[in-house]
C-alpha positions in Angstrom: -0.3 0.0 0.2 1.9 3.4 -1.1 0.5 5.3 1.7 1.6 2.8 4.3 5.2 2.8 2.3 5.7 6.2 2.2 5.3 6.5 6.0 7.5 3.5 6.6 10.2 5.0 4.1 12.1 7.4 7.0 12.8 4.5 9.1 13.9 2.4 6.2 16.3 5.1 5.2 17.2 5.5 8.9 18.0 1.8 8.8 15.1 1.0 11.4 13.9 -1.8 9.5 12.5 -3.8 12.1 10.7 -0.7 13.5 9.4 -0.4 10.1 8.0 -3.7 10.0 6.5 -3.5 13.4 5.0 -0.3 12.5 3.3 -1.9 9.4 1.8 -4.5 11.3 0.8 -2.0 14.0 -1.0 -0.1 11.3 -2.6 -3.4 10.1 -3.9 -4.3 13.2 -5.2 -1.3 14.0 -7.2 -1.1 10.6 -8.4 -4.4 10.7 -10.0 -3.8 14.5 -11.8 -0.7 13.4 -12.9 -2.5 10.5 -14.3 -5.2 12.9 -16.1 -2.8 14.9 -17.8 -1.3 11.9 -16.2 1.7 12.3 -14.6 2.0 8.6 -16.3 2.6 5.4 -13.5 2.1 2.8 -13.4 -1.9 2.1 -10.8 -1.4 -0.9 -8.4 0.2 1.8 -8.9 -2.2 4.3 -8.5 -5.0 1.8 -5.2 -3.6 0.3 -3.8 -3.2 3.9 -4.6 -6.6 4.6 -2.4 -8.0 1.5 0.2 -5.1 2.2 3.5 -7.3 3.1 6.6 -6.2 4.8 8.7 -8.9 3.1 9.9 -6.1 0.4 11.4 -3.7 3.4 15.6 -4.9 3.3 17.3 -5.8 6.0 20.0 -3.6 6.0 23.6 -4.0 8.2 23.8 -1.9 11.4 25.2 -1.3 14.5 25.2 -3.2 17.5 26.7 -3.4 20.7 28.0 -6.7 21.9 30.2 -8.1 24.5 33.2 -10.0 23.8 33.3 -13.8 23.5 34.8 -15.3 26.5 36.6 -18.4 26.5 35.3 -21.1 28.5 38.1 -21.3 30.9 37.5 -17.7 32.0 33.8 -18.2 33.2 34.9 -19.6 37.0 36.9 -16.9 37.4 34.3 -14.3 36.1 31.7 -15.7 38.7 34.1 -15.4 41.4 35.1 -11.9 40.6 31.4 -10.9 40.4 30.5 -12.3 43.5 33.3 -10.5 44.8 32.0 -7.2 43.3 28.5 -7.5 44.8 29.8 -7.7 48.5 29.5 -3.8 48.7 25.8 -3.7 46.7 22.5 -4.3 48.2 21.3 -7.6 48.6 19.0 -7.4 45.9 21.5 -6.8 43.5 23.5 -9.6 44.9 21.1 -12.0 44.8 20.2 -11.3 41.1 23.8 -11.4 40.0 23.8 -14.7 41.7 20.9 -16.1 40.0 21.5 -14.6 36.6 23.7 -17.3 35.2 21.5 -20.2 36.1 18.7 -18.5 34.1 20.1 -16.7 31.0 17.4 -13.7 30.7 17.8 -10.3 29.7 18.7 -8.0 32.6 15.2 -6.6 32.4 13.3 -9.8 32.5 15.3 -10.7 35.5 14.9 -7.5 37.3 11.3 -7.3 36.8 10.8 -10.9 37.9 7.6 -11.0 40.1 6.8 -14.0 42.8 3.5 -15.3 40.9 5.5 -16.3 37.5 7.2 -18.9 39.8 6.6 -22.4 40.6 9.3 -23.7 42.7 7.6 -27.0 43.2 7.7 -27.5 39.5 11.5 -25.9 39.2 9.7 -23.2 36.5 9.6 -19.7 35.9 6.9 -18.5 33.7 7.3 -15.3 32.1 4.4 -13.9 30.5 4.5 -12.5 26.7 4.4 -9.0 27.5 7.9 -9.0 29.4 9.7 -10.9 26.4 11.4 -9.0 23.9 10.0 -11.6 21.7 6.8 -11.0 22.8 6.2 -15.0 23.3 5.7 -16.5 26.8 8.9 -18.4 28.2 9.2 -21.0 30.3 12.4 -21.1 32.4 13.6 -24.4 34.0 15.2 -23.7 37.4 18.3 -25.8 38.2 18.3 -26.7 41.9 21.0 -23.8 42.6 18.5 -21.4 41.4 15.4 -23.0 43.5 17.6 -22.8 46.3 18.6 -19.1 45.8 14.7 -18.2 45.3 13.9 -20.0 48.4 16.2 -18.1 50.4 15.1 -14.8 48.8 11.4 -15.8 49.5 12.3 -15.2 53.0 13.3 -11.7 52.2 11.0 -10.2 49.6 8.4 -13.2 49.3 5.7 -10.9 50.5 6.2 -8.4 48.2 5.4 -8.3 44.2 8.8 -8.2 42.7 11.7 -10.6 43.7 14.1 -7.7 43.7 12.2 -4.9 45.0 13.8 -1.4 45.9 12.8 0.0 49.3 11.2 3.4 49.5 10.4 3.8 45.6 6.6 2.0 45.9 8.3 -1.4 45.8 9.6 -1.1 42.0 12.0 -3.7 41.0 15.6 -2.8 41.0 17.1 -0.9 37.8 18.6 -2.7 35.4 21.7 -0.5 35.3 22.2 -1.7 38.8 23.4 -5.1 37.4 25.2 -3.1 34.4 27.2 -0.8 36.8 28.5 -4.1 38.4 30.4 -5.2 35.5 31.3 -1.7 34.3 32.8 -1.6 37.8 34.8 -4.6 36.8 36.0 -2.7 33.6 33.7 -5.0 31.2 31.3 -3.0 28.7 30.1 -3.6 25.6 31.8 -3.2 21.9 30.3 -1.9 18.6 30.5 -4.5 15.8 29.0 -4.5 12.3 26.2 -6.9 12.1 22.8 -7.7 10.0 20.4 -5.6 11.6 17.4 -7.7 13.3 19.6 -10.6 14.2 
């Protein structure tokens, strides 16, 4: 559809191809919803929107921030160094960093964890779609070490909504910057690499 394509062109020119695809899908969904409610009169336009495809939006090379790959033999030392770096942090940050290697979640997914998402009896963490970048529900199997950490944490924050709440801020979860700050204090940070956008 020409109108949609023209509106998305600035995003494509800026290399924001994935954003352009999502915007096109959003436009399609809005008009489809309006049509379902009987709020639209232009049937031809709705039909063109249904058929509009984003496959022709090119995926261009772009810059992403990536962390350097780490040799396997360094992992033990890294975990020990992280533990030392948490000694002067809050217990919420320390517990989140201890849990992180067992669940392999993004910082935002980890920090925003809610007690209602956990089933420790089944050793599962069910993260709802709205909290996932992929917008798909995600089940995290919990090893016994993670379950033990969460059982310990439940005695401290189990009466609150979030696993890692802040104090005095309405019970909001800790910031992802709290975790990232630990790594930065250790001299670790992202590097820029040329990669394919959307990968």
